[in-house]
N, C-alpha and C positions, 0 to 999 in steps of 0.2 A: 587433487580435484576439479574438476570442470565445472563452472558456474551453469547452472540451468534458470536463475533468477539473477536480472541487474536491477539495483536499487540506484536511481539517478536522482539526483538535485541539484539544482541551480548553482548554489553556492554551500560549503561546510554550515554555513549558518542556520541551514535548513537541518543538520547533522540531528538538534535533539528530539525533535520530532520523527524523526525518518529512522533512527535507531529503535523504533517500535517495531518497524518491521523487521529491521534486523535480527533484533532478539527471537522475534517469533519463528524465521524461518530456520535460525541457530536452534531455536530449542527443537523445530521437527527436525532436525539434519539434513537441510536443502542446503547444497551448495549454491553459495549467492556471491556477486559483487559489488561493490559499490564505489563511483563517480562521480566527480563533482563536473558537470558541462551545462554550459551556457549556451540557450537558442541566440542571444543576442551577442555574446562575449566572444563565445569559440563556435561558430556555426561552421565550419568545416570537421571540426572534432565528434559533433553531433553528427553529423551527415555519415562518417566513417564508423561511426559508433553503432548508427540507425540500420547501415545496410550492413554490417557484418553482423550483428548480431544474431541474425539465426543461421548462419554459417559455422560461429564459435558456439554453436547449444542452447542458445539462450530460448527457452521456451514462453517464459513473462517477464515483462517490464513493468518497474514500478517506478513511476516517476511525479516527483513530486516540482512544484511549480508555485511560487508566489508572484503577487499583485498581475501582469500580464498577462503569465503564465503561459508562454506560448510553447515552453520545452517538449509537454505532453505530446501535444496533437503536432510539433514538427517530428518527432521521433517516428510517432503513428502514421506520418505520414508517407517514412522510408521502408517500411517494414510491416510485414506480416504479423510480425509477433506479438500479443497480446500486449497493448499497454493500457496501465492502473494508474489512472490520474491523482495524486493527491494535493489537493488545496492547499497551499500554506499561508496560515495569518499572518501576512507579513505588513498590509495594509486595509483600509477599509475593512475590518475584522474579518479579515479573508473572504469577503464576496465576492471583490473583485477576481479571484484565483479562481473561485468555484465557479462564477460566472463563464471565464474564459474555457475551463477545461470540460463542463459538463456540454459548451455550445457548438462542437465539431461538426465542421461541416460533412455532407451526406458522403458514404464511402469512406471516411477518416474517424473510425468510432474509438472512444477512450471510455473506457470502466471508469466512473469518477466515485471515490469515497468522499466522507463528508473531511470539513474544514479539518487538518490537523490527522487525519485518519489514518494514520500509516501502519497500526495496528491492523485496521479492519484491510487494510492493502495486503498485507503479509498473509492475514487469510484467507481472503481469495485467492491469491497467486497460489494455494497450497491448494485450495478447491479443485482450481484449475488444474495445476499438478496431478491431483488424485486421481482425475476420470478414467485413469488408466493403470491406478495403482493401490491395489488394495490396501496393503500395511499403510499407505500414506491416509488412505479413507477411514483406516482403522485408531492412528493418531490423531485425526481430527474427531472422531467420533470421542476415543479419550478426553480430549481437550473439551469439547463442548458438555460434555458429563458435568469435567470439573467447575464448569462456569455455573449448572445447575445447582452443584454441592453449596457454592460459595453463595447463590439466593437464600437456598432452605436455610442454610447457618444464619443468614442475615437474618431471616425471619424468625429463629430462636430468640437470637438476641433481640430482635425488637419486642415479640411476648414477657422479656423480661424488665423490660424499663415500664414503669408505672406511673402513671397519672391519675391524679382524682377524676378527673374526668374521661380514661383512656377507657375504652368496652373492649378492648382483646388482649 
C-alpha cells in the first residue's frame, strides 16, 4: 500500500491524541503513514519530508503540534499538499498552539481544527480525498448517518429518565 495521508506529530507524546485520526483513516480504509518530526529538533528531516510528500503520493498532511506549534506552518511552507493542523494541549490549555497554527501568513494556509481535534482532522482529510471518489463519499455519508443515530438513541434514553419537575 502507498500512503495518501501523512500524520505528523512533533513527538510521540502526541500519539494519544493523534491516534483518533489514525483510527478513523483505518476505518475508512485510507492508507496512511505516521512520523514524529520536529520543526525545531529535526528541521532537515521536516524539509525533506515536506518537499518530497507530493512526489511520494501524499494527498493530505495532518500535522500536530503543541506550544509554539511551528511544525504545521513549516510543512505548509514547503509543499502544495493541503495541511491540516491539530493544536495539541501541552501548555496554556492548547491556546498557544491553536493561535500559532491558525495565524499563518498570507500564502501559507493551514486548515486548523480544534485543540486535540485529531478526529475532525481525520474526517476533514477524508472529505478532501472524497472530492473525486464517490465510494469514499458514500462511506462518509454512512459515518455521518451513524452520528445521527447516536443522537436519536441518546434522546430516547433521556426520555426514560424521570425527575419530579422534568417535563419531557
